[in-house]
N, CA, C and O atoms as CSV, one atom per row, in Angstrom:
chain,resi,resn,atom,element,x,y,z
A,1,MET,N,N,15.252,195.043,91.222
A,1,MET,CA,C,15.615,194.967,92.623
A,1,MET,C,C,15.170,196.226,93.367
A,1,MET,O,O,14.729,196.155,94.514
A,2,LEU,N,N,15.289,197.371,92.708
A,2,LEU,CA,C,14.883,198.625,93.338
A,2,LEU,C,C,13.398,198.608,93.681
A,2,LEU,O,O,13.002,199.064,94.754
A,3,GLN,N,N,12.574,198.084,92.772
A,3,GLN,CA,C,11.132,198.013,93.019
A,3,GLN,C,C,10.833,197.112,94.210
A,3,GLN,O,O,9.983,197.439,95.038
A,4,GLN,N,N,11.531,195.973,94.300
A,4,GLN,CA,C,11.340,195.059,95.430
A,4,GLN,C,C,11.701,195.757,96.730
A,4,GLN,O,O,11.003,195.629,97.736
A,5,TYR,N,N,12.804,196.499,96.696
A,5,TYR,CA,C,13.251,197.218,97.884
A,5,TYR,C,C,12.219,198.263,98.298
A,5,TYR,O,O,11.913,198.398,99.482
A,6,GLN,N,N,11.683,199.000,97.329
A,6,GLN,CA,C,10.676,200.014,97.635
A,6,GLN,C,C,9.416,199.376,98.216
A,6,GLN,O,O,8.813,199.916,99.144
A,7,ASN,N,N,9.020,198.224,97.668
A,7,ASN,CA,C,7.855,197.516,98.208
A,7,ASN,C,C,8.097,197.092,99.652
A,7,ASN,O,O,7.206,197.194,100.496
A,8,LYS,N,N,9.303,196.617,99.926
A,8,LYS,CA,C,9.615,196.182,101.292
A,8,LYS,C,C,9.647,197.364,102.249
A,8,LYS,O,O,9.233,197.239,103.402
A,9,VAL,N,N,10.135,198.514,101.782
A,9,VAL,CA,C,10.151,199.709,102.637
A,9,VAL,C,C,8.724,200.112,102.983
A,9,VAL,O,O,8.437,200.458,104.130
A,10,GLU,N,N,7.820,200.069,101.994
A,10,GLU,CA,C,6.412,200.378,102.262
A,10,GLU,C,C,5.828,199.389,103.260
A,10,GLU,O,O,5.081,199.768,104.162
A,11,GLU,N,N,6.176,198.120,103.089
A,11,GLU,CA,C,5.712,197.086,104.017
A,11,GLU,C,C,6.271,197.339,105.417
A,11,GLU,O,O,5.584,197.141,106.419
A,12,GLU,N,N,7.527,197.780,105.467
A,12,GLU,CA,C,8.161,198.075,106.753
A,12,GLU,C,C,7.424,199.194,107.470
A,12,GLU,O,O,7.197,199.117,108.677
A,13,LEU,N,N,7.051,200.232,106.735
A,13,LEU,CA,C,6.336,201.343,107.351
A,13,LEU,C,C,4.999,200.879,107.920
A,13,LEU,O,O,4.565,201.356,108.968
A,14,THR,N,N,4.354,199.956,107.231
A,14,THR,CA,C,3.095,199.406,107.723
A,14,THR,C,C,3.340,198.558,108.967
A,14,THR,O,O,2.617,198.678,109.956
A,15,ASN,N,N,4.361,197.702,108.916
A,15,ASN,CA,C,4.662,196.814,110.043
A,15,ASN,C,C,5.210,197.564,111.244
A,15,ASN,O,O,5.068,197.108,112.379
A,16,LYS,N,N,5.838,198.717,111.003
A,16,LYS,CA,C,6.470,199.463,112.085
A,16,LYS,C,C,5.468,199.812,113.177
A,16,LYS,O,O,5.822,199.845,114.356
A,17,GLN,N,N,4.231,200.071,112.797
A,17,GLN,CA,C,3.213,200.435,113.764
A,17,GLN,C,C,2.853,199.263,114.665
A,17,GLN,O,O,2.330,199.465,115.761
A,18,GLU,N,N,3.124,198.051,114.222
A,18,GLU,CA,C,2.746,196.873,114.982
A,18,GLU,C,C,3.807,196.447,115.994
A,18,GLU,O,O,3.549,195.567,116.816
A,19,LEU,N,N,4.988,197.050,115.952
A,19,LEU,CA,C,6.086,196.639,116.819
A,19,LEU,C,C,6.159,197.503,118.071
A,19,LEU,O,O,5.838,198.691,118.045
A,20,THR,N,N,6.590,196.883,119.172
A,20,THR,CA,C,6.816,197.645,120.402
A,20,THR,C,C,8.158,198.358,120.293
A,20,THR,O,O,8.956,198.068,119.401
A,21,ASN,N,N,8.398,199.290,121.204
A,21,ASN,CA,C,9.675,200.006,121.207
A,21,ASN,C,C,10.842,199.040,121.422
A,21,ASN,O,O,11.887,199.179,120.786
A,22,LYS,N,N,10.669,198.069,122.310
A,22,LYS,CA,C,11.726,197.088,122.552
A,22,LYS,C,C,11.999,196.258,121.309
A,22,LYS,O,O,13.153,195.965,120.995
A,23,GLN,N,N,10.940,195.876,120.601
A,23,GLN,CA,C,11.117,195.100,119.378
A,23,GLN,C,C,11.851,195.921,118.323
A,23,GLN,O,O,12.714,195.401,117.616
A,24,GLU,N,N,11.506,197.205,118.217
A,24,GLU,CA,C,12.202,198.099,117.277
A,24,GLU,C,C,13.691,198.167,117.614
A,24,GLU,O,O,14.545,198.065,116.733
A,25,ARG,N,N,13.987,198.343,118.913
A,25,ARG,CA,C,15.387,198.423,119.330
A,25,ARG,C,C,16.096,197.103,119.076
A,25,ARG,O,O,17.257,197.088,118.665
A,26,PHE,N,N,15.400,195.987,119.321
A,26,PHE,CA,C,15.984,194.673,119.064
A,26,PHE,C,C,16.390,194.562,117.594
A,26,PHE,O,O,17.502,194.130,117.290
A,27,ILE,N,N,15.504,194.946,116.688
A,27,ILE,CA,C,15.776,194.855,115.251
A,27,ILE,C,C,16.971,195.732,114.876
A,27,ILE,O,O,17.845,195.306,114.122
A,28,ASP,N,N,17.006,196.947,115.400
A,28,ASP,CA,C,18.137,197.839,115.112
A,28,ASP,C,C,19.445,197.253,115.623
A,28,ASP,O,O,20.456,197.264,114.921
A,29,GLU,N,N,19.422,196.742,116.850
A,29,GLU,CA,C,20.634,196.154,117.435
A,29,GLU,C,C,21.027,194.869,116.725
A,29,GLU,O,O,22.214,194.604,116.534
A,30,TYR,N,N,20.050,194.074,116.334
A,30,TYR,CA,C,20.324,192.818,115.639
A,30,TYR,C,C,21.019,193.094,114.299
A,30,TYR,O,O,21.850,192.302,113.854
A,31,GLY,N,N,20.682,194.197,113.672
A,31,GLY,CA,C,21.300,194.571,112.403
A,31,GLY,C,C,22.767,194.914,112.506
A,31,GLY,O,O,23.447,195.005,111.484
A,32,ILE,N,N,23.281,195.109,113.716
A,32,ILE,CA,C,24.699,195.448,113.900
A,32,ILE,C,C,25.588,194.222,113.711
A,32,ILE,O,O,26.537,194.259,112.927
A,33,ASP,N,N,25.287,193.142,114.420
A,33,ASP,CA,C,26.149,191.951,114.312
A,33,ASP,C,C,25.375,190.647,114.177
A,33,ASP,O,O,25.967,189.568,114.157
A,34,PHE,N,N,24.059,190.744,114.085
A,34,PHE,CA,C,23.185,189.580,113.908
A,34,PHE,C,C,23.350,188.556,115.024
A,34,PHE,O,O,23.332,187.348,114.789
A,35,ASN,N,N,23.514,189.067,116.251
A,35,ASN,CA,C,23.566,188.224,117.431
A,35,ASN,C,C,22.312,188.533,118.245
A,35,ASN,O,O,22.177,189.628,118.790
A,36,ALA,N,N,21.401,187.573,118.326
A,36,ALA,CA,C,20.096,187.800,118.957
A,36,ALA,C,C,20.218,188.066,120.456
A,36,ALA,O,O,19.489,188.901,120.992
A,37,THR,N,N,21.114,187.380,121.131
A,37,THR,CA,C,21.264,187.568,122.581
A,37,THR,C,C,21.761,188.977,122.887
A,37,THR,O,O,21.201,189.665,123.741
A,38,ARG,N,N,22.811,189.403,122.189
A,38,ARG,CA,C,23.337,190.761,122.410
A,38,ARG,C,C,22.291,191.809,122.051
A,38,ARG,O,O,22.151,192.818,122.743
A,39,ALA,N,N,21.558,191.566,120.968
A,39,ALA,CA,C,20.533,192.522,120.556
A,39,ALA,C,C,19.434,192.632,121.609
A,39,ALA,O,O,18.952,193.729,121.891
A,40,ALA,N,N,19.038,191.506,122.189
A,40,ALA,CA,C,17.997,191.520,123.222
A,40,ALA,C,C,18.481,192.281,124.456
A,40,ALA,O,O,17.728,193.065,125.034
A,41,LYS,N,N,19.724,192.055,124.858
A,41,LYS,CA,C,20.273,192.786,126.017
A,41,LYS,C,C,20.297,194.283,125.727
A,41,LYS,O,O,19.883,195.087,126.562
A,42,SER,N,N,20.782,194.654,124.544
A,42,SER,CA,C,20.868,196.070,124.181
A,42,SER,C,C,19.495,196.716,124.056
A,42,SER,O,O,19.347,197.921,124.262
A,43,ALA,N,N,18.493,195.913,123.717
A,43,ALA,CA,C,17.138,196.439,123.570
A,43,ALA,C,C,16.433,196.609,124.905
A,43,ALA,O,O,15.352,197.194,124.971
A,44,GLY,N,N,17.042,196.100,125.968
A,44,GLY,CA,C,16.459,196.290,127.290
A,44,GLY,C,C,15.873,195.053,127.929
A,44,GLY,O,O,15.288,195.137,129.008
A,45,TYR,N,N,16.018,193.893,127.283
A,45,TYR,CA,C,15.558,192.654,127.908
A,45,TYR,C,C,16.586,192.253,128.964
A,45,TYR,O,O,17.763,192.592,128.845
A,46,SER,N,N,16.148,191.537,129.987
A,46,SER,CA,C,17.035,191.210,131.093
A,46,SER,C,C,18.146,190.269,130.655
A,46,SER,O,O,18.000,189.500,129.705
A,47,GLU,N,N,19.251,190.351,131.364
A,47,GLU,CA,C,20.410,189.489,131.103
A,47,GLU,C,C,20.010,188.016,131.203
A,47,GLU,O,O,20.461,187.187,130.413
A,48,ALA,N,N,19.167,187.704,132.173
A,48,ALA,CA,C,18.773,186.312,132.422
A,48,ALA,C,C,17.910,185.736,131.302
A,48,ALA,O,O,17.955,184.534,131.042
A,49,THR,N,N,17.130,186.582,130.641
A,49,THR,CA,C,16.215,186.066,129.610
A,49,THR,C,C,16.598,186.491,128.193
A,49,THR,O,O,15.857,186.230,127.246
A,50,ALA,N,N,17.747,187.143,128.045
A,50,ALA,CA,C,18.122,187.696,126.733
A,50,ALA,C,C,18.183,186.623,125.650
A,50,ALA,O,O,17.724,186.852,124.531
A,51,TYR,N,N,18.743,185.460,125.965
A,51,TYR,CA,C,18.854,184.409,124.948
A,51,TYR,C,C,17.464,183.966,124.488
A,51,TYR,O,O,17.185,183.935,123.289
A,52,SER,N,N,16.600,183.626,125.437
A,52,SER,CA,C,15.272,183.120,125.059
A,52,SER,C,C,14.429,184.216,124.400
A,52,SER,O,O,13.675,183.939,123.466
A,53,GLN,N,N,14.549,185.446,124.875
A,53,GLN,CA,C,13.796,186.546,124.253
A,53,GLN,C,C,14.276,186.769,122.819
A,53,GLN,O,O,13.469,186.989,121.915
A,54,GLY,N,N,15.589,186.710,122.618
A,54,GLY,CA,C,16.135,186.885,121.274
A,54,GLY,C,C,15.618,185.822,120.324
A,54,GLY,O,O,15.224,186.123,119.197
A,55,GLN,N,N,15.620,184.581,120.780
A,55,GLN,CA,C,15.131,183.482,119.940
A,55,GLN,C,C,13.636,183.624,119.665
A,55,GLN,O,O,13.175,183.358,118.555
A,56,ARG,N,N,12.886,184.044,120.676
A,56,ARG,CA,C,11.441,184.239,120.514
A,56,ARG,C,C,11.166,185.346,119.502
A,56,ARG,O,O,10.315,185.197,118.625
A,57,LEU,N,N,11.883,186.447,119.625
A,57,LEU,CA,C,11.674,187.576,118.715
A,57,LEU,C,C,12.006,187.200,117.274
A,57,LEU,O,O,11.328,187.641,116.347
A,58,LEU,N,N,13.040,186.392,117.082
A,58,LEU,CA,C,13.425,185.983,115.727
A,58,LEU,C,C,12.357,185.136,115.051
A,58,LEU,O,O,12.353,185.012,113.826
A,59,LYS,N,N,11.456,184.553,115.825
A,59,LYS,CA,C,10.395,183.718,115.270
A,59,LYS,C,C,9.137,184.506,114.913
A,59,LYS,O,O,8.260,183.987,114.222
A,60,LEU,N,N,9.039,185.742,115.371
A,60,LEU,CA,C,7.860,186.564,115.084
A,60,LEU,C,C,7.889,187.020,113.624
A,60,LEU,O,O,8.879,187.606,113.186
A,61,PRO,N,N,6.821,186.763,112.865
A,61,PRO,CA,C,6.808,187.142,111.446
A,61,PRO,C,C,7.088,188.623,111.199
A,61,PRO,O,O,7.817,188.963,110.267
A,62,LYS,N,N,6.524,189.502,112.017
A,62,LYS,CA,C,6.750,190.929,111.786
A,62,LYS,C,C,8.200,191.321,112.051
A,62,LYS,O,O,8.723,192.226,111.402
A,63,VAL,N,N,8.859,190.646,113.003
A,63,VAL,CA,C,10.274,190.900,113.269
A,63,VAL,C,C,11.108,190.311,112.126
A,63,VAL,O,O,12.047,190.952,111.655
A,64,GLN,N,N,10.776,189.107,111.682
A,64,GLN,CA,C,11.490,188.482,110.568
A,64,GLN,C,C,11.436,189.367,109.324
A,64,GLN,O,O,12.437,189.535,108.627
A,65,SER,N,N,10.274,189.922,109.061
A,65,SER,CA,C,10.103,190.785,107.895
A,65,SER,C,C,11.014,191.999,107.981
A,65,SER,O,O,11.673,192.359,107.006
A,66,ARG,N,N,11.047,192.620,109.134
A,66,ARG,CA,C,11.893,193.811,109.319
A,66,ARG,C,C,13.371,193.465,109.236
A,66,ARG,O,O,14.162,194.249,108.712
A,67,ILE,N,N,13.751,192.296,109.750
A,67,ILE,CA,C,15.151,191.872,109.678
A,67,ILE,C,C,15.552,191.626,108.228
A,67,ILE,O,O,16.662,191.978,107.827
A,68,GLU,N,N,14.673,191.034,107.444
A,68,GLU,CA,C,14.962,190.816,106.024
A,68,GLU,C,C,15.183,192.147,105.311
A,68,GLU,O,O,16.064,192.265,104.459
A,69,ILE,N,N,14.385,193.136,105.663
A,69,ILE,CA,C,14.548,194.465,105.075
A,69,ILE,C,C,15.901,195.040,105.468
A,69,ILE,O,O,16.592,195.630,104.638
A,70,LYS,N,N,16.280,194.870,106.730
A,70,LYS,CA,C,17.594,195.344,107.198
A,70,LYS,C,C,18.708,194.679,106.414
A,70,LYS,O,O,19.656,195.343,105.993
A,71,LYS,N,N,18.600,193.359,106.212
A,71,LYS,CA,C,19.626,192.629,105.471
A,71,LYS,C,C,19.739,193.151,104.044
A,71,LYS,O,O,20.842,193.285,103.514
A,72,GLU,N,N,18.600,193.444,103.423
A,72,GLU,CA,C,18.615,193.974,102.059
A,72,GLU,C,C,19.243,195.359,102.021
A,72,GLU,O,O,19.961,195.696,101.079
A,73,GLU,N,N,18.973,196.161,103.046
A,73,GLU,CA,C,19.596,197.487,103.119
A,73,GLU,C,C,21.107,197.351,103.216
A,73,GLU,O,O,21.846,198.073,102.546
A,74,ILE,N,N,21.564,196.427,104.050
A,74,ILE,CA,C,23.004,196.203,104.209
A,74,ILE,C,C,23.598,195.707,102.900
A,74,ILE,O,O,24.652,196.182,102.476
A,75,ALA,N,N,22.933,194.758,102.259
A,75,ALA,CA,C,23.426,194.221,100.988
A,75,ALA,C,C,23.513,195.331,99.936
A,75,ALA,O,O,24.457,195.369,99.147
A,76,ALA,N,N,22.519,196.238,99.927
A,76,ALA,CA,C,22.540,197.339,98.962
A,76,ALA,C,C,23.695,198.289,99.243
A,76,ALA,O,O,24.327,198.790,98.313
A,77,LYS,N,N,23.977,198.539,100.521
A,77,LYS,CA,C,25.089,199.427,100.885
A,77,LYS,C,C,26.428,198.784,100.549
A,77,LYS,O,O,27.325,199.440,100.020
A,78,VAL,N,N,26.557,197.512,100.856
A,78,VAL,CA,C,27.805,196.798,100.621
A,78,VAL,C,C,27.978,196.500,99.132
A,78,VAL,O,O,29.100,196.424,98.631
A,79,GLN,N,N,26.875,196.335,98.444
A,79,GLN,CA,C,26.830,196.010,97.022
A,79,GLN,C,C,27.642,194.743,96.727
A,79,GLN,O,O,28.538,194.739,95.883
A,80,ILE,N,N,27.306,193.689,97.437
A,80,ILE,CA,C,27.956,192.404,97.221
A,80,ILE,C,C,26.875,191.351,97.040
A,80,ILE,O,O,25.819,191.414,97.669
A,81,THR,N,N,27.144,190.403,96.194
A,81,THR,CA,C,26.171,189.350,95.935
A,81,THR,C,C,26.727,188.009,96.383
A,81,THR,O,O,27.917,187.876,96.673
A,82,LYS,N,N,25.864,187.041,96.434
A,82,LYS,CA,C,26.273,185.687,96.794
A,82,LYS,C,C,27.330,185.179,95.817
A,82,LYS,O,O,28.297,184.530,96.216
A,83,GLU,N,N,27.138,185.475,94.553
A,83,GLU,CA,C,28.088,185.041,93.534
A,83,GLU,C,C,29.468,185.655,93.765
A,83,GLU,O,O,30.486,184.989,93.573
A,84,GLU,N,N,29.501,186.927,94.177
A,84,GLU,CA,C,30.781,187.581,94.450
A,84,GLU,C,C,31.482,186.955,95.652
A,84,GLU,O,O,32.701,186.785,95.650
A,85,ILE,N,N,30.706,186.616,96.674
A,85,ILE,CA,C,31.296,185.970,97.844
A,85,ILE,C,C,31.891,184.621,97.459
A,85,ILE,O,O,32.994,184.278,97.884
A,86,ILE,N,N,31.168,183.873,96.665
A,86,ILE,CA,C,31.675,182.575,96.210
A,86,ILE,C,C,32.947,182.769,95.392
A,86,ILE,O,O,33.918,182.034,95.574
A,87,ALA,N,N,32.951,183.754,94.491
A,87,ALA,CA,C,34.133,184.024,93.679
A,87,ALA,C,C,35.315,184.409,94.564
A,87,ALA,O,O,36.436,183.956,94.332
A,88,ASP,N,N,35.072,185.242,95.579
A,88,ASP,CA,C,36.139,185.639,96.497
A,88,ASP,C,C,36.651,184.453,97.297
A,88,ASP,O,O,37.857,184.316,97.504
A,89,LEU,N,N,35.748,183.599,97.745
A,89,LEU,CA,C,36.172,182.419,98.482
A,89,LEU,C,C,37.065,181.521,97.629
A,89,LEU,O,O,38.035,180.949,98.125
A,90,ILE,N,N,36.738,181.404,96.366
A,90,ILE,CA,C,37.560,180.598,95.461
A,90,ILE,C,C,38.949,181.224,95.318
A,90,ILE,O,O,39.951,180.509,95.305
A,91,LYS,N,N,39.012,182.551,95.209
A,91,LYS,CA,C,40.308,183.240,95.112
A,91,LYS,C,C,41.113,183.081,96.403
A,91,LYS,O,O,42.325,182.869,96.360
A,92,ILE,N,N,40.439,183.182,97.541
A,92,ILE,CA,C,41.116,183.156,98.836
A,92,ILE,C,C,41.713,181.795,99.152
A,92,ILE,O,O,42.734,181.719,99.835
A,93,LYS,N,N,41.114,180.742,98.682
A,93,LYS,CA,C,41.626,179.413,99.025
A,93,LYS,C,C,43.071,179.235,98.577
A,93,LYS,O,O,43.790,178.397,99.121
A,94,ASP,N,N,43.501,180.017,97.589
A,94,ASP,CA,C,44.878,179.943,97.106
A,94,ASP,C,C,45.753,181.072,97.640
A,94,ASP,O,O,46.927,181.152,97.278
A,95,SER,N,N,45.214,181.948,98.492
A,95,SER,CA,C,45.991,183.091,98.971
A,95,SER,C,C,46.989,182.685,100.048
A,95,SER,O,O,46.899,181.593,100.609
A,96,ALA,N,N,47.942,183.571,100.331
A,96,ALA,CA,C,48.993,183.290,101.311
A,96,ALA,C,C,48.462,183.304,102.743
A,96,ALA,O,O,48.935,182.533,103.579
A,97,GLN,N,N,47.485,184.168,103.042
A,97,GLN,CA,C,46.927,184.270,104.395
A,97,GLN,C,C,45.413,184.089,104.335
A,97,GLN,O,O,44.668,185.061,104.461
A,98,PRO,N,N,44.965,182.883,104.147
A,98,PRO,CA,C,43.530,182.679,103.954
A,98,PRO,C,C,42.682,182.833,105.210
A,98,PRO,O,O,41.499,183.158,105.109
A,99,ALA,N,N,43.250,182.612,106.384
A,99,ALA,CA,C,42.427,182.593,107.599
A,99,ALA,C,C,41.685,183.911,107.836
A,99,ALA,O,O,40.482,183.903,108.098
A,100,GLN,N,N,42.381,185.026,107.747
A,100,GLN,CA,C,41.740,186.319,108.013
A,100,GLN,C,C,40.722,186.669,106.933
A,100,GLN,O,O,39.634,187.158,107.237
A,101,ALA,N,N,41.064,186.426,105.704
A,101,ALA,CA,C,40.156,186.761,104.613
A,101,ALA,C,C,38.899,185.890,104.652
A,101,ALA,O,O,37.791,186.381,104.436
A,102,ILE,N,N,39.077,184.609,104.924
A,102,ILE,CA,C,37.918,183.713,105.011
A,102,ILE,C,C,37.012,184.133,106.151
A,102,ILE,O,O,35.789,184.119,106.012
A,103,ARG,N,N,37.598,184.505,107.271
A,103,ARG,CA,C,36.793,184.951,108.419
A,103,ARG,C,C,35.959,186.184,108.046
A,103,ARG,O,O,34.781,186.268,108.393
A,104,ALA,N,N,36.565,187.124,107.349
A,104,ALA,CA,C,35.836,188.332,106.941
A,104,ALA,C,C,34.669,187.976,106.019
A,104,ALA,O,O,33.577,188.527,106.156
A,105,LEU,N,N,34.897,187.077,105.102
A,105,LEU,CA,C,33.829,186.675,104.195
A,105,LEU,C,C,32.745,185.885,104.908
A,105,LEU,O,O,31.568,185.996,104.567
A,106,GLU,N,N,33.136,185.085,105.899
A,106,GLU,CA,C,32.124,184.354,106.675
A,106,GLU,C,C,31.206,185.326,107.398
A,106,GLU,O,O,29.992,185.132,107.447
A,107,VAL,N,N,31.798,186.373,107.960
A,107,VAL,CA,C,30.991,187.371,108.664
A,107,VAL,C,C,30.040,188.068,107.693
A,107,VAL,O,O,28.860,188.247,107.994
A,108,LEU,N,N,30.553,188.458,106.539
A,108,LEU,CA,C,29.678,189.073,105.534
A,108,LEU,C,C,28.569,188.122,105.117
A,108,LEU,O,O,27.409,188.514,104.988
A,109,ASN,N,N,28.936,186.891,104.914
A,109,ASN,CA,C,27.958,185.884,104.502
A,109,ASN,C,C,26.858,185.738,105.547
A,109,ASN,O,O,25.677,185.683,105.205
A,110,ARG,N,N,27.245,185.677,106.820
A,110,ARG,CA,C,26.261,185.561,107.900
A,110,ARG,C,C,25.409,186.829,107.983
A,110,ARG,O,O,24.193,186.755,108.164
A,111,MET,N,N,26.048,187.980,107.850
A,111,MET,CA,C,25.309,189.241,107.948
A,111,MET,C,C,24.270,189.377,106.848
A,111,MET,O,O,23.193,189.928,107.072
A,112,LEU,N,N,24.585,188.885,105.678
A,112,LEU,CA,C,23.659,188.984,104.558
A,112,LEU,C,C,22.621,187.877,104.586
A,112,LEU,O,O,21.677,187.887,103.796
A,113,GLY,N,N,22.791,186.920,105.495
A,113,GLY,CA,C,21.829,185.840,105.631
A,113,GLY,C,C,21.839,184.872,104.464
A,113,GLY,O,O,20.824,184.244,104.161
A,114,LEU,N,N,22.982,184.751,103.810
A,114,LEU,CA,C,23.049,183.899,102.635
A,114,LEU,C,C,23.061,182.417,102.976
A,114,LEU,O,O,22.819,181.580,102.106
A,115,ASN,N,N,23.336,182.086,104.223
A,115,ASN,CA,C,23.340,180.680,104.635
A,115,ASN,C,C,22.094,180.302,105.413
A,115,ASN,O,O,22.019,179.208,105.973
A,116,ALA,N,N,21.131,181.182,105.453
A,116,ALA,CA,C,19.910,180.903,106.206
A,116,ALA,C,C,19.201,179.694,105.590
A,116,ALA,O,O,19.088,179.590,104.368
A,117,PRO,N,N,18.732,178.793,106.433
A,117,PRO,CA,C,18.032,177.626,105.883
A,117,PRO,C,C,16.728,178.045,105.219
A,117,PRO,O,O,16.063,178.988,105.647
A,118,GLU,N,N,16.387,177.326,104.175
A,118,GLU,CA,C,15.136,177.605,103.484
A,118,GLU,C,C,13.995,176.944,104.239
A,118,GLU,O,O,14.156,175.860,104.801
A,119,LYS,N,N,12.845,177.601,104.247
A,119,LYS,CA,C,11.685,177.041,104.917
A,119,LYS,C,C,11.125,175.908,104.077
A,119,LYS,O,O,11.066,175.988,102.850
A,120,GLN,N,N,10.720,174.858,104.758
A,120,GLN,CA,C,10.098,173.729,104.085
A,120,GLN,C,C,8.717,173.532,104.673
A,120,GLN,O,O,8.527,173.643,105.884
A,121,GLU,N,N,7.762,173.243,103.822
A,121,GLU,CA,C,6.401,173.014,104.279
A,121,GLU,C,C,6.096,171.529,104.190
A,121,GLU,O,O,6.499,170.849,103.247
A,122,PHE,N,N,5.383,171.045,105.183
A,122,PHE,CA,C,5.007,169.651,105.237
A,122,PHE,C,C,3.495,169.543,105.338
A,122,PHE,O,O,2.845,170.383,105.961
A,123,THR,N,N,2.949,168.530,104.738
A,123,THR,CA,C,1.523,168.252,104.832
A,123,THR,C,C,1.356,166.946,105.579
A,123,THR,O,O,1.979,165.942,105.235
A,124,VAL,N,N,0.519,166.960,106.596
A,124,VAL,CA,C,0.295,165.776,107.406
A,124,VAL,C,C,-1.110,165.256,107.111
A,124,VAL,O,O,-2.096,165.987,107.207
A,125,LYS,N,N,-1.173,163.980,106.750
A,125,LYS,CA,C,-2.476,163.356,106.510
A,125,LYS,C,C,-2.888,162.659,107.799
A,125,LYS,O,O,-2.146,161.847,108.352
A,126,GLU,N,N,-4.062,162.988,108.255
A,126,GLU,CA,C,-4.570,162.339,109.456
A,126,GLU,C,C,-5.238,161.031,109.080
A,126,GLU,O,O,-6.076,160.974,108.180
A,127,GLN,N,N,-4.850,159.991,109.784
A,127,GLN,CA,C,-5.456,158.684,109.565
A,127,GLN,C,C,-5.926,158.162,110.913
A,127,GLN,O,O,-5.247,158.358,111.921
A,128,PRO,N,N,-7.069,157.506,110.946
A,128,PRO,CA,C,-7.556,156.989,112.227
A,128,PRO,C,C,-6.609,155.914,112.756
A,128,PRO,O,O,-6.044,155.126,111.997
A,129,LEU,N,N,-6.453,155.906,114.083
A,129,LEU,CA,C,-5.589,154.920,114.708
A,129,LEU,C,C,-6.281,153.557,114.793
A,129,LEU,O,O,-5.629,152.514,114.777
A,130,PHE,N,N,-7.579,153.585,114.880
A,130,PHE,CA,C,-8.332,152.355,115.059
A,130,PHE,C,C,-9.404,152.243,113.983
A,130,PHE,O,O,-9.794,153.239,113.372
A,131,GLY,N,N,-9.876,151.021,113.758
A,131,GLY,CA,C,-10.976,150.791,112.816
A,131,GLY,C,C,-12.292,151.239,113.414
A,131,GLY,O,O,-12.310,151.833,114.492
A,132,GLU,N,N,-13.368,150.970,112.749
A,132,GLU,CA,C,-14.689,151.372,113.215
A,132,GLU,C,C,-15.060,150.735,114.560
A,132,GLU,O,O,-15.813,151.315,115.343
A,133,ASP,N,N,-14.523,149.536,114.818
A,133,ASP,CA,C,-14.874,148.809,116.051
A,133,ASP,C,C,-13.992,149.211,117.237
A,133,ASP,O,O,-14.169,148.684,118.335
A,134,GLY,N,N,-13.053,150.128,117.036
A,134,GLY,CA,C,-12.194,150.544,118.125
A,134,GLY,C,C,-10.980,149.625,118.227
A,134,GLY,O,O,-10.749,148.792,117.350
A,135,PRO,N,N,-10.195,149.784,119.316
A,135,PRO,CA,C,-8.996,148.957,119.461
A,135,PRO,C,C,-9.353,147.511,119.729
A,135,PRO,O,O,-10.370,147.211,120.354
A,136,GLU,N,N,-8.517,146.632,119.255
A,136,GLU,CA,C,-8.789,145.215,119.447
A,136,GLU,C,C,-8.154,144.692,120.683
A,136,GLU,O,O,-8.287,143.508,120.993
């Protein structure tokens, strides 16, 4: 895991040169609570366009890469794994006050990106709509 982290840090240093100052600030702010709209506002994007700018920035590969690195840094600091969260959730379901504990774990889970959907690739085969003679 340490080697993977070091590789990502090197990649981050390379990608850092490709980002604007606003994008850098967006990534830093996004790492606080993983709310794209708030991060865009804090980074200096206008109130009126913060939502759309946040969503647009999250789709940029270089921003996604940096956010993944941030998540790994947080996970390393917190030193918690998906398995530990699942184990804690199982323990909490029987606790006397589950609402607060579950909420805390949900936030950690979201911050670590453990519920992020996996990317799926699709292949589209092009087929002609009409035969050689055209539409009938």
